VOGU-3710 file (C-alpha; in Angstrom, 3 decimals, decimal comma):
1> mdhetghqpr> 127,742/105,523/71,106  130,092/102,986/71,063  132,769/104,073/68,247  133,827/100,388/67,596  130,327/98,928/66,933  128,712/102,147/65,592  125,985/101,008/68,202  124,363/102,825/71,053  125,385/101,245/74,632  122,506/99,473/75,956
11> ipaaghhrdv> 121,426/101,014/79,362  120,873/98,449/81,908  117,063/98,406/83,288  116,401/100,369/86,098  116,035/97,538/88,581  116,883/99,823/91,735  113,468/101,608/92,011  111,141/100,601/94,778  108,344/98,124/94,001  105,126/100,778/93,489
21> nggwlrpavf> 102,957/98,467/90,999  101,091/97,266/94,519  101,687/93,451/94,102  102,545/92,609/97,609  103,718/96,064/99,440  100,225/97,605/99,505  98,425/94,601/101,061  101,311/93,839/103,472  101,353/97,369/104,785  97,308/97,866/104,970
31> gamdglvsnf> 97,442/94,185/106,517  99,596/94,972/109,362  98,284/98,081/110,056  94,880/96,838/109,848  95,538/93,850/111,894  97,128/95,976/114,773  94,738/98,945/114,829  91,418/96,731/114,343  92,218/93,888/116,836  93,768/96,071/119,484
41> almtgvvgga> 90,347/98,474/119,194  88,351/95,015/119,225  90,176/93,945/122,492  89,864/97,385/124,274  86,199/97,396/123,440  85,381/94,122/125,352  88,128/95,084/127,861  85,970/98,290/128,407  83,130/96,052/129,041  84,429/94,703/132,027
51> vsnstvvltg> 84,525/90,840/130,939  86,928/87,986/131,962  90,480/87,411/130,685  89,378/84,434/128,897  86,783/86,465/127,034  89,365/89,015/125,782  91,748/86,321/124,371  89,155/84,466/122,751  87,883/87,758/121,227  91,387/88,553/120,163
61> laglaagacs> 91,866/85,134/118,727  88,206/85,398/116,609  89,405/88,957/115,425  92,684/87,526/114,362  91,190/84,760/112,468  88,365/86,469/110,853  90,077/89,404/110,036  93,013/87,631/108,353  90,484/85,543/106,008  88,537/88,527/105,132
71> maageytsva> 91,537/90,636/104,518  93,115/87,946/102,440  89,711/87,278/100,742  89,092/90,739/99,995  92,632/91,190/98,380  92,563/88,078/96,231  89,223/89,608/94,987  90,219/93,056/94,434  93,597/91,953/92,623  92,244/89,518/90,677
81> sqrelvqaei> 89,249/91,893/89,431  91,837/94,104/88,724  94,164/91,916/86,695  91,257/90,522/84,948  90,197/94,109/83,723  93,606/94,906/82,764  94,204/91,709/80,917  90,781/92,365/78,808  92,006/95,851/77,989  95,354/94,287/76,621
91> eaerlelrrn> 93,465/91,729/74,425  91,394/94,593/72,960  94,657/96,200/71,977  96,131/93,082/70,844  92,784/92,659/68,821  92,803/96,374/67,580  96,361/95,808/66,424  95,598/92,877/64,425  92,661/94,652/62,659  94,162/98,110/62,328
101> phgelaelaq> 97,841/97,977/62,475  98,322/101,316/60,211  96,175/103,293/62,505  97,719/101,921/65,779  101,201/102,836/64,229  100,043/106,392/63,459  98,475/106,158/67,039  101,887/105,461/68,446  103,693/108,040/66,170  101,428/110,667/67,673
111> lyvergvdpg> 102,167/110,063/71,195  105,745/110,726/70,558  105,003/113,516/68,624  102,602/114,986/71,505  106,212/114,310/73,489  108,298/116,452/71,286  109,737/114,154/69,028  110,197/115,154/65,197  107,099/114,032/63,188  109,388/112,081/60,924
121> lahevarqls> 111,564/110,476/63,639  108,365/109,790/65,274  106,850/108,025/62,492  110,310/106,078/62,006  110,743/105,038/65,856  106,988/103,692/65,923  107,538/101,652/62,332  110,985/100,082/64,004  109,220/99,296/67,294  106,092/98,110/65,515
131> adpeqtleih> 108,159/95,228/63,973  107,763/92,830/66,530  104,128/92,012/67,235  104,512/91,406/71,274  106,632/94,536/71,550  104,134/96,360/69,844  101,407/95,306/72,186  103,943/96,033/75,075  104,558/99,371/74,290  100,782/100,170/73,485
141> areelgvdpn> 99,892/99,118/76,621  102,530/100,916/78,533  101,508/104,206/76,651  97,835/103,973/76,460  96,794/101,950/79,549  99,832/102,649/81,694  100,746/98,714/82,755  103,172/96,504/81,976  101,756/93,010/80,643  104,756/91,132/82,029
151> dlpspwvaaa> 104,329/92,512/85,347  100,798/92,591/86,252  100,130/92,094/90,268  99,436/88,301/91,426  96,217/88,153/93,748  97,763/85,188/95,383  100,834/87,243/96,422  98,278/90,000/97,484  96,099/87,713/99,423  98,913/85,807/101,260
161> ssfvcfavga> 100,647/89,094/101,813  97,554/90,454/103,573  96,697/87,159/105,320  100,049/86,793/106,919  100,681/90,527/107,898  97,410/91,174/109,192  97,877/88,236/111,372  101,024/89,257/112,417  99,596/92,608/113,453  96,610/91,330/115,294
171> llpllpyllg> 98,847/88,987/117,392  100,814/91,777/118,972  98,266/93,169/121,137  96,992/89,492/121,951  100,690/88,445/122,788  100,743/89,566/126,365  97,554/88,096/127,615  98,666/84,648/125,801  101,829/85,221/128,075  99,772/85,657/131,209
181> atslvpallv> 99,001/89,235/131,419  96,048/90,185/133,259  95,440/93,875/132,603  95,196/95,938/129,230  98,525/97,844/130,204  101,102/95,414/128,865  98,648/94,933/125,618  98,608/98,835/125,312  102,650/99,080/125,513  103,117/96,399/123,007
191> aavglftcga> 100,343/98,105/120,652  101,927/101,312/121,070  105,432/100,353/120,076  103,852/98,378/116,895  102,038/101,464/115,924  104,786/103,269/115,924  107,192/101,015/114,134  104,537/99,999/111,514  104,338/103,780/110,940  108,248/104,216/110,848
201> vvarvtartw> 108,500/101,304/108,512  106,072/102,919/105,940  108,116/105,946/106,195  110,933/103,543/104,395  108,775/103,438/101,054  107,322/107,116/101,214  108,481/110,548/101,352  107,599/111,106/104,790  110,029/111,131/107,763  110,135/107,645/109,922
211> wysgvrqlll> 108,997/110,050/113,195  106,101/111,664/111,702  104,864/108,555/110,108  105,167/106,559/113,130  103,786/109,411/115,446  100,460/109,517/113,054  100,097/105,912/113,011  100,137/105,891/117,017  97,639/108,643/117,220  95,186/106,949/114,714
221> ggaaagvtyl> 95,559/103,734/116,503  95,079/105,199/119,955  92,063/106,993/118,729  90,226/103,949/117,519  91,274/101,935/120,757  89,897/104,791/122,815  86,576/105,044/120,784  85,761/101,381/121,346  87,050/101,251/125,075  84,307/104,120/125,608
231> lgaliggqv> 81,800/102,113/123,585  82,437/99,108/125,585  82,374/101,037/128,928  79,193/102,231/127,820  77,592/99,494/126,418  78,672/96,812/129,009  77,361/98,606/131,826  73,728/97,983/130,158  74,132/94,469/129,355
//
């Protein structure tokens, strides 16, 4: 407490935490991973079928364009639907606060009691916090719905992040062919480095070590490419 003013000092908002609400990070990470793995696996599948380099390039470009658009559309629909559902629940809570303010105040006080606050103090805290209708709505949304009404993820941000990162990931294994490569080996090396790097980058926002995450992603991507290569070799020899 500040002894000169008699007020508690204001504690700064915790702005040093990582973004975990899924607005852009999740679609960006999964977009890059999916673009790299799916397009590399697609390209190795057609290479296994003994097609021409131009066909491999065309397949890679088609996979990049189709996958990026599909990921963006899917992310937009998913995040928009989630946002609309949350907004509907927030509006229902707003209506309930108008219809039954005393009941909602008691409900908020009970939440604090369940967390160990003395009942009398919990009721007083709930009463003071409920003085501002918008603040009351925000508190109820946080406590009951687990969301911040002022920080809902944007479907446009999610879609754009997914589109760009998928395209970048899908471009990596295709790049050697665009630069004149005539075999899968350069694309394999670039994809391997990309897979390990993507995994290592993900470790920066998780509790995993960078090498574990990198090796795991490399193994998963390699397994996917190996399966599609075998399928391409088996089917390509029959058509």
